[in-house]
Each structure stands twice: as structure tokens, then as C-alpha cells.
C-alpha positions in Angstrom: 134.6 39.9 -117.2 136.6 41.4 -120.1 134.2 44.1 -121.2 135.3 47.3 -123.0 134.4 51.0 -122.7 131.5 50.2 -125.1 129.6 48.9 -122.1 129.0 52.6 -121.3 127.5 53.5 -124.6 124.2 54.4 -123.1 125.8 56.9 -120.8 127.7 58.6 -123.6 124.6 58.9 -125.7 122.5 60.4 -122.8 122.3 64.1 -123.5 121.2 65.0 -120.0 124.4 63.4 -118.7 126.7 64.8 -121.2 125.2 68.2 -120.8 125.8 68.1 -117.0 129.1 66.4 -116.6 132.2 65.4 -118.5 132.3 61.7 -119.0 135.5 59.7 -119.3 135.7 55.9 -119.6 139.0 54.3 -118.6 139.4 50.6 -119.6 141.1 48.5 -116.9 144.4 46.7 -117.5 143.7 43.5 -119.3 140.6 44.9 -121.0 139.9 46.7 -124.3 142.7 48.6 -125.9 144.9 48.6 -122.9 148.5 47.2 -122.8 150.9 46.7 -119.9 154.7 46.6 -120.0 154.6 43.7 -117.6 152.6 40.5 -118.0 151.5 40.5 -114.3 149.4 43.3 -112.8 146.6 43.6 -110.2 143.6 45.8 -109.6 145.8 48.1 -107.5 147.8 48.7 -110.7 144.7 49.6 -112.6 143.7 52.1 -109.9 147.1 53.7 -110.1 146.9 53.7 -113.9 143.5 55.4 -113.8 144.8 58.1 -111.5 147.7 58.6 -113.8 145.3 59.1 -116.7 143.5 61.8 -114.7 146.9 63.5 -114.1 147.8 63.3 -117.8 144.5 64.9 -118.8 144.7 67.6 -116.1 141.7 66.3 -114.2 142.2 67.4 -110.6 139.1 65.8 -109.0 136.4 63.5 -110.3 133.5 61.2 -109.4 134.4 57.6 -110.0 131.9 55.0 -111.2 132.6 51.3 -111.5 130.6 48.4 -112.7 131.3 44.9 -111.4 135.1 44.7 -111.3 135.1 48.4 -111.7 133.6 48.8 -108.3 136.7 47.2 -106.8 138.9 49.5 -108.9 137.3 52.8 -108.2 137.2 52.1 -104.5 141.0 51.5 -104.6 141.3 54.8 -106.4 139.5 56.5 -103.5 141.8 54.8 -101.0 145.0 55.7 -102.9 144.1 59.3 -103.7 141.3 60.6 -101.5 142.1 64.1 -102.6 141.2 63.3 -106.2 138.0 61.3 -105.8 134.9 63.3 -104.9 132.5 60.4 -104.7 132.0 56.8 -105.7 129.1 55.2 -107.6 129.3 51.4 -107.3 127.2 49.3 -109.6 126.6 45.5 -109.4 129.6 44.7 -107.2 131.0 43.2 -104.0 134.0 44.5 -102.1 135.1 41.2 -100.6 137.4 38.7 -102.2 135.7 35.6 -103.7 135.3 34.3 -100.2 133.5 31.3 -98.7 131.5 33.7 -96.6 130.2 35.5 -99.7 129.2 32.3 -101.3 127.1 31.4 -98.3 125.2 34.7 -98.9 124.2 34.1 -102.5 127.3 35.1 -104.4 128.7 33.0 -107.2 131.7 30.6 -107.2 134.0 31.8 -109.9 136.9 29.5 -109.0 134.8 26.5 -109.9 133.3 28.1 -113.0 136.3 30.0 -114.4 139.4 28.1 -113.4 139.2 25.7 -116.4 139.4 28.8 -118.6 142.5 30.1 -116.7 144.2 26.7 -117.1 143.4 26.5 -120.8 144.8 30.0 -121.3 148.0 29.3 -119.4 150.0 27.9 -122.3 153.8 27.6 -122.0 154.1 27.9 -125.8 153.3 30.7 -128.2 149.7 30.6 -129.3 149.5 32.8 -132.4 146.2 31.3 -133.5 144.4 31.9 -130.2 140.9 33.5 -130.3 138.8 33.6 -127.2 136.0 31.0 -127.6 132.3 31.4 -128.0 131.6 29.7 -124.7 133.4 32.4 -122.8 131.8 35.2 -124.8 128.3 33.7 -124.3 128.9 33.3 -120.6 130.0 36.9 -120.2 126.7 38.0 -121.8 124.5 35.7 -119.9 126.0 36.5 -116.5 126.2 40.2 -117.1 123.0 41.0 -118.9 120.8 38.1 -117.6 117.2 38.6 -118.7 118.2 41.8 -120.4 120.3 40.0 -123.0 119.4 40.0 -126.7 120.8 38.2 -129.7 122.1 41.6 -130.9 124.0 42.2 -127.7 125.4 38.6 -127.8 126.7 39.1 -131.3 128.2 42.5 -130.6 130.1 41.3 -127.5 131.3 38.1 -129.1 132.7 40.1 -132.0 134.2 42.6 -129.7 135.9 40.2 -127.3 137.2 38.1 -130.2 138.8 41.2 -131.6 140.4 42.1 -128.3 141.6 38.6 -127.2 143.4 37.1 -130.1 146.9 35.9 -130.8 149.5 35.2 -128.1 149.2 38.7 -126.5 145.5 38.4 -126.4 145.7 35.1 -124.7 148.0 36.5 -122.0 145.8 39.5 -121.6 142.7 37.3 -121.1 144.6 35.1 -118.7 145.7 38.0 -116.5 142.3 39.7 -116.6 140.8 36.4 -115.3 143.5 35.9 -112.7 142.8 39.4 -111.3 139.2 38.4 -110.8 140.0 35.1 -109.2 142.7 36.2 -106.9 141.9 39.8 -105.9 142.3 40.9 -102.3 139.2 42.0 -100.3 138.7 45.6 -99.2 136.3 45.1 -96.3 138.7 46.2 -93.6 139.8 49.2 -95.8 136.3 50.6 -96.4 136.3 52.6 -93.2 139.1 54.7 -94.7 137.0 55.9 -97.7 136.2 59.5 -97.0 134.0 60.5 -99.9 130.2 59.9 -100.5 129.2 56.5 -101.8 126.2 55.6 -103.9 125.8 51.9 -104.5 123.2 50.6 -106.9 122.5 46.8 -107.1 120.1 45.0 -109.4 117.7 42.6 -107.7 118.7 40.0 -110.3 122.4 40.5 -110.1 123.7 37.0 -110.8 127.2 37.1 -109.3 126.7 39.1 -106.2 123.0 39.1 -105.3 121.6 41.5 -102.7 122.7 40.2 -99.3 126.4 41.2 -99.5 125.8 44.8 -100.7 123.4 45.3 -97.8 126.1 44.3 -95.4 129.0 46.0 -97.0 127.5 49.4 -97.5 127.5 49.7 -93.7 131.3 49.4 -93.6 131.8 52.9 -95.2 131.8 54.4 -91.7 133.9 57.4 -92.5 132.0 58.4 -95.7 129.8 61.5 -95.2 127.0 59.6 -97.0 126.7 55.9 -98.0 123.5 54.9 -99.7 122.4 51.5 -101.2 119.6 51.4 -103.7 118.2 48.1 -105.1 117.0 48.4 -108.7 114.1 46.0 -109.4 114.9 43.4 -112.1 118.3 45.0 -112.6 121.1 42.8 -114.0 124.8 42.7 -113.2 125.9 45.2 -115.8 123.6 47.7 -114.3 124.6 50.7 -116.3 123.6 48.7 -119.5 120.5 46.9 -118.2 119.1 49.9 -116.3 120.7 53.1 -117.8 118.0 55.4 -116.8 118.4 54.6 -113.1 122.1 54.9 -113.3 121.9 58.3 -115.1 119.7 59.5 -112.2 122.2 58.4 -109.7 125.1 60.1 -111.5 123.1 63.3 -111.7 122.0 63.1 -108.1 125.6 62.7 -106.8 127.2 65.3 -109.1 124.5 68.0 -108.6 124.0 67.7 -104.9 127.7 67.5 -103.9 128.9 70.5 -101.9 
């Protein structure tokens, strides 16, 4: 929901992590400092872009971690370039589209909640004075951090999002980031083709996706040499920010036990 690489600040400040692995944060298209030569793009385009970043930096193989939407993106990376992705760490996610089935299992209903924002941002005229509103910024924090939210976090993310999403280009960027979320394709029938290990961490207080769907979907990684799901007690949706210690342990576990 429009976060930037600052969401991973705890990981970059963790000396145990930075001493063991090289960390690289890649912002998805429609987020942070990214730009795109076309107005329309999908999560598949973000996956391709992230793989291109790896190529540009000379990174031949890597473990890919994704939070929320990032889970959908890194799984696409593993499908598109299995020779490059050594393992997946999925945090606070679902790999279905926003389906009716998922809603019957405790997932949210983003179409009802978020479509009014999409319509509001779909102006046919130039909007040079656009600034993303406080309502959106507040919702991003409340959904993502839940009980772990603080006034300081709310102020930081409101300031950050309003710097990213301003002017006509910012409006278009926000619109497409939201459209990607609302209209993404599901991956459930593709998960059998993921060949790398998968560690999935889900907070027990994840607002958008709950705990039922992850417990079902982890079983679909039938070709992965290992597919583990761990529930983090009281963990929120932005799990790497609400429970950074547990996420650091998962990163070190995967990267230090890999063959």
C-alpha cells in the first residue's frame, strides 16, 4: 500500500544481518523513487524490473524477501528466473487474487474499501496540485502496523507518502499502484512451479490476510525442497517492521542453512 524502502530500516540497522548477508531493497513500480516509461504496469513488470536490477548490479543469485505486495512480486521473480532466486521469504501476504474465496476465509475486501480512492485519482485533467490525502496515509498505517502503530510512525509515513505522491505524476503513480493491488492475477496454480525453499511468516494479527489463507497456500509449493509457515504471535501486516527480530532470525536461518 504505497510504502518505500524505509519500511526495511530495521533490517538495514541490524548488525547481525548486515554482517552476514548483503541487503538490497528494491522499490516496486509505483512506489518510492521509481518511475516507469509507461503509465500502465503490473506486478509481473515489477518482477522483471527487479531481476534487471540484479543483472545491472552483477548479482547472479539472491534470496528474495517480500512484505505484503512484495510477496506476490518475489514469487513472480522465482517463477520468471528460478536460476537466480535461491529462496523466498514471504511476509504478511496471500498469493491469491482478491477473490471471494479468500474473503470467506478472513481476508479483507479491498475493492469496497479502496475503489473510491481509485476513482478519485482517475482524473482526466492535469492535477498539478494533487497531494495524497491524510485519510489514505492514516489507513496505510492502521492496516499495516495495527496495534504496533505509534504517532511517530504515522507522522513519518504521512510525510513520506505525501512527498512521493504529489503533482500529476504522483497522482498517476498512486492510481497505478492501487490498480495493481486491486486487479492482480492470482498465483495459486503456479506455486507448484516454484523450485526454491520457501519460508513464510505471518502475523497472527495480520489485518488484510489473516491466518487461514497462508495455512492453505503454503501447501501448494509442492516442488519446493522446503516450504515452512510460521505464525508470529501478535505480529502485524508489515511484519518486518512490527516484528523485526523474528524476521531477522528467519533471514539468517534461510541464508545460513542453505546448501
